[in-house]
C-alpha positions as CSV (number, residue, x, y, z in Angstrom):
1,X,-16.2,10.4,-25.3
2,X,-18.9,12.5,-23.7
3,X,-18.1,16.1,-22.7
4,X,-18.7,15.3,-19.0
5,X,-16.2,12.4,-19.2
6,X,-13.6,14.7,-20.9
7,X,-14.2,17.3,-18.2
8,X,-13.8,14.6,-15.4
9,X,-10.6,13.4,-17.0
10,X,-9.2,16.9,-17.2
11,X,-10.1,17.6,-13.6
12,X,-8.7,14.3,-12.4
13,X,-5.4,15.1,-14.3
14,X,-5.2,18.5,-12.7
15,X,-5.7,17.0,-9.2
16,X,-3.2,14.3,-9.9
17,X,-0.6,16.8,-11.1
18,X,-1.1,18.8,-7.9
19,X,-0.6,15.7,-5.8
20,X,2.5,14.8,-7.7
21,X,3.9,18.2,-6.9
22,X,3.5,17.3,-3.2
23,X,5.6,14.2,-3.7
24,X,2.7,11.8,-4.0
25,X,3.0,9.2,-6.7
26,X,-0.2,8.8,-8.7
27,X,-2.0,6.6,-11.3
28,X,-5.2,7.2,-13.3
29,X,-8.3,5.4,-12.0
30,X,-11.6,4.6,-13.6
31,X,-15.1,5.3,-12.2
32,X,-14.9,1.9,-10.5
33,X,-11.8,3.1,-8.5
34,X,-9.7,0.5,-10.3
35,X,-6.6,1.3,-12.3
36,X,-7.8,2.8,-15.6
37,X,-5.1,1.1,-17.7
38,X,-5.3,-2.6,-18.4
39,X,-2.3,-4.9,-18.1
40,X,-0.4,-5.2,-21.4
41,X,0.2,-8.9,-20.4
42,X,-3.5,-9.8,-20.1
43,X,-4.4,-13.0,-21.8
44,X,-0.8,-14.3,-21.5
45,X,-0.6,-16.4,-18.3
46,X,2.8,-17.6,-19.2
47,X,4.3,-14.1,-19.0
48,X,6.5,-13.8,-15.9
49,X,5.5,-11.3,-13.3
50,X,6.2,-7.7,-14.5
51,X,6.3,-4.6,-12.4
52,X,6.7,-2.3,-15.4
53,X,10.1,-3.5,-16.5
54,X,8.6,-4.0,-20.0
55,X,8.4,-0.2,-20.4
56,X,4.6,-0.2,-21.1
57,X,1.8,1.2,-19.0
58,X,-0.8,-1.0,-17.2
59,X,0.9,-2.3,-14.1
60,X,-1.3,-0.7,-11.5
61,X,0.6,0.9,-8.6
62,X,3.9,0.1,-10.3
63,X,3.0,2.8,-12.8
64,X,2.8,5.4,-10.0
65,X,4.9,8.4,-10.6
66,X,5.5,12.0,-9.4
67,X,7.0,13.1,-12.8
68,X,4.6,15.5,-14.4
69,X,5.4,14.4,-17.9
70,X,4.8,10.8,-17.1
71,X,1.6,11.7,-15.2
72,X,0.3,13.4,-18.4
73,X,1.3,10.4,-20.5
74,X,-0.5,8.0,-18.2
75,X,-3.7,10.1,-18.4
76,X,-3.3,10.5,-22.2
77,X,-3.2,6.6,-22.4
78,X,-6.4,6.5,-20.1
79,X,-8.8,9.0,-21.7
80,X,-11.7,7.7,-19.6
81,X,-10.0,8.1,-16.3
82,X,-12.2,10.1,-13.9
83,X,-10.0,9.9,-10.8
84,X,-6.5,9.1,-9.6
85,X,-4.9,6.8,-7.1
86,X,-2.1,7.7,-4.7
87,X,0.4,4.9,-4.1
88,X,1.2,4.1,-0.5
89,X,4.5,3.1,1.0
90,X,6.7,5.2,-1.4
91,X,9.1,7.9,-0.5
92,X,9.2,10.7,0.6
93,X,6.0,10.3,2.6
94,X,5.8,6.4,2.9
95,X,2.0,6.9,3.0
96,X,-0.2,4.7,5.2
97,X,-3.9,5.0,4.7
98,X,-6.4,4.3,7.4
99,X,-9.7,3.6,5.6
100,X,-12.7,4.0,8.0
101,X,-15.6,2.4,6.1
102,X,-19.2,2.9,7.1
103,X,-20.6,-0.2,5.3
104,X,-22.7,-2.8,7.2
105,X,-23.8,-0.2,9.8
106,X,-20.4,-0.1,11.6
107,X,-18.9,2.9,13.2
108,X,-15.2,2.5,12.5
109,X,-14.5,6.0,13.9
110,X,-15.6,4.7,17.3
111,X,-13.6,1.6,16.8
112,X,-10.5,3.7,16.1
113,X,-11.1,5.8,19.1
114,X,-11.4,2.7,21.3
115,X,-8.1,1.4,19.9
116,X,-6.4,4.7,20.5
117,X,-7.7,4.7,24.1
118,X,-6.7,1.1,24.7
119,X,-3.2,1.4,23.3
120,X,-2.4,5.0,24.4
121,X,-2.1,6.9,21.2
122,X,-3.7,10.0,19.6
123,X,-4.3,10.3,15.9
124,X,-2.6,13.6,15.0
125,X,-4.1,16.3,12.7
126,X,-3.6,15.1,9.2
127,X,-5.1,14.9,5.8
128,X,-8.6,13.5,5.9
129,X,-10.5,12.5,2.7
130,X,-14.3,12.1,2.8
131,X,-15.7,9.2,0.7
132,X,-19.0,9.3,-1.2
133,X,-20.4,6.6,1.2
134,X,-19.7,8.7,4.3
135,X,-16.4,7.1,5.2
136,X,-13.1,8.7,5.8
137,X,-9.5,8.1,4.7
138,X,-6.8,9.2,7.2
139,X,-3.4,9.8,5.7
140,X,-0.4,9.0,7.8
141,X,3.4,9.0,7.1
142,X,5.3,5.7,7.9
143,X,9.0,5.2,8.7
144,X,11.1,4.7,5.6
145,X,12.5,1.4,6.8
146,X,9.2,-0.3,7.7
147,X,6.9,-2.2,5.3
148,X,3.3,-1.7,6.4
149,X,1.1,-4.4,4.8
150,X,-2.4,-4.0,3.5
151,X,-5.2,-5.4,5.7
152,X,-8.9,-5.5,5.8
153,X,-10.8,-5.5,9.1
154,X,-7.8,-6.9,11.0
155,X,-7.7,-4.0,13.5
156,X,-11.5,-3.7,13.9
157,X,-14.6,-4.1,11.7
158,X,-14.7,-1.4,9.1
159,X,-11.0,-0.4,9.4
160,X,-8.9,-1.2,6.4
161,X,-5.2,-0.3,6.0
162,X,-3.6,0.7,2.8
163,X,0.1,0.1,2.9
164,X,2.9,-1.0,0.5
165,X,1.4,-2.1,-2.8
166,X,-1.9,-0.4,-2.1
167,X,-3.3,2.9,-3.1
168,X,-5.8,5.5,-1.9
169,X,-8.4,7.3,-4.1
170,X,-7.2,10.9,-4.3
171,X,-9.5,13.9,-3.4
172,X,-11.2,15.3,-6.4
173,X,-11.7,11.9,-8.0
174,X,-15.1,11.1,-9.4
175,X,-16.5,7.6,-9.1
176,X,-19.7,5.9,-10.0
177,X,-20.8,6.6,-6.4
178,X,-19.8,10.2,-6.1
179,X,-16.7,12.4,-5.6
180,X,-13.9,12.1,-3.0
181,X,-13.2,15.4,-1.2
182,X,-10.7,16.6,1.3
183,X,-12.2,17.4,4.7
184,X,-12.4,21.1,5.4
185,X,-9.1,22.4,6.8
186,X,-7.0,19.3,6.0
187,X,-6.2,19.7,2.3
188,X,-3.1,21.8,3.0
189,X,-1.7,19.5,5.7
190,X,1.2,17.1,5.2
191,X,0.5,13.4,6.2
192,X,1.3,13.3,9.9
193,X,3.7,10.7,11.3
194,X,1.9,7.4,12.3
195,X,1.9,7.1,16.1
196,X,4.4,4.3,17.1
197,X,1.7,2.5,19.1
198,X,-0.6,2.4,16.1
199,X,2.3,1.4,13.8
200,X,2.9,-1.7,16.0
201,X,-0.7,-2.7,15.5
202,X,-0.4,-2.4,11.7
203,X,2.6,-4.8,11.5
204,X,2.4,-8.6,11.7
205,X,2.5,-9.6,15.3
206,X,6.0,-10.8,16.5
207,X,6.4,-14.3,18.0
208,X,8.3,-15.0,21.1
209,X,11.9,-16.0,20.5
210,X,12.8,-19.6,21.0
211,X,16.1,-21.4,20.6
212,X,16.5,-22.9,17.1
213,X,14.7,-26.2,17.1
214,X,16.2,-29.3,15.6
215,X,13.8,-29.0,12.6
216,X,15.1,-25.6,11.7
217,X,16.0,-26.8,8.2
218,X,12.4,-27.9,7.5
219,X,11.1,-24.8,9.1
220,X,13.3,-22.6,6.9
221,X,12.2,-24.5,3.8
222,X,8.6,-23.9,4.9
223,X,9.3,-20.1,5.1
224,X,10.8,-20.2,1.7
225,X,7.8,-22.0,0.3
226,X,5.5,-19.5,2.0
227,X,7.3,-16.7,0.1
228,X,7.3,-18.6,-3.2
229,X,3.5,-19.0,-2.9
230,X,2.9,-15.3,-2.8
231,X,0.6,-13.7,-5.4
232,X,0.9,-10.1,-6.7
233,X,0.0,-7.7,-3.8
234,X,1.3,-10.2,-1.2
235,X,5.0,-10.5,-2.1
236,X,6.4,-7.8,0.3
237,X,4.0,-8.8,3.1
238,X,4.8,-12.5,2.9
239,X,8.6,-11.9,2.6
240,X,8.5,-9.5,5.6
241,X,6.5,-12.0,7.7
242,X,8.8,-14.9,6.8
243,X,11.9,-12.9,7.5
244,X,10.6,-11.9,10.9
245,X,9.9,-15.5,11.8
246,X,13.4,-16.5,10.6
247,X,15.1,-13.9,12.8
248,X,12.9,-14.7,15.8
249,X,13.9,-18.3,15.4
250,X,17.6,-17.6,15.1
251,X,17.8,-18.7,11.5
252,X,17.6,-15.2,9.9
253,X,21.2,-14.9,8.7
254,X,21.3,-18.3,7.0
255,X,17.9,-17.8,5.4
256,X,18.6,-14.3,3.9
257,X,19.8,-15.6,0.5
258,X,17.1,-18.4,0.2
259,X,14.4,-15.8,1.1
260,X,15.7,-13.2,-1.3
261,X,15.9,-15.8,-4.1
262,X,12.4,-16.9,-3.4
263,X,11.2,-13.3,-3.5
264,X,12.9,-12.7,-6.8
265,X,11.2,-15.7,-8.2
266,X,7.8,-14.1,-7.4
267,X,8.7,-10.9,-9.2
268,X,10.3,-8.7,-6.6
269,X,13.6,-7.0,-7.5
270,X,16.7,-8.0,-5.5
271,X,16.8,-4.5,-4.1
272,X,13.2,-4.6,-2.9
273,X,13.7,-8.1,-1.4
274,X,16.9,-7.2,0.5
275,X,15.3,-4.0,1.8
276,X,12.3,-5.9,3.1
277,X,14.5,-8.6,4.8
278,X,16.7,-5.8,6.4
279,X,13.5,-4.1,7.7
280,X,12.5,-7.4,9.3
281,X,15.9,-7.7,10.9
282,X,15.6,-4.3,12.4
283,X,12.0,-4.8,13.6
284,X,13.0,-8.0,15.4
285,X,16.1,-6.4,17.0
286,X,18.5,-8.8,15.2
């Protein structure tokens, strides 16, 4: 490997260890901003979904860790890594990333300011990471009992959200387009709490509550099938959405077990599934 690549990997590891000391779970990234370790199950479509239970590296954000020894082991297994990713949604910060992208000539900063004015919130001083393309990543801290899903352009053009199951490129990472850097004066800040009005915008919109219709059984089966159809990266989001709909329709308690079973069939652990369903119950006031 070229000397410059070794230097980039060493620098990325140093930044990753510093982030881990702050309670941010990290993984090594390649110059393309993708996880630097390939899945150990590639080429085996019959292998059941694995979130790292096999004990090997190569499971994307499921490899994310704050343990210095494990961080070093991850980078040792990925000698060409030139950056690091920070997993969102994990304790203690439950990080939520607001990605303001300048592609296609949009001004996402203006769009965010318009949203803030319309919904009555102010984005607090927080960590801001400057991207090579001129965009910005705002780091916010979410509540521990709320699953914030990933989204692209749902709030406004150019505004993407990195939530549970997603990751942010850490400052100091070198990519094929340049280096990510912390904005002056923000590197030492902790992620600020996400304003409640903004948090509501980030979650799936609730539906009006209606009495349980006669077809509730069919409706419940439809929600279960919706969860079963989830692909990796969608599992928590789909389960949370389906559980919210069930509680709003008055069928939540009777669908807890079918929804948990469906989520487990897609690869979620029972603990993850029950925590997500419980979060949906709290969010719908049930």
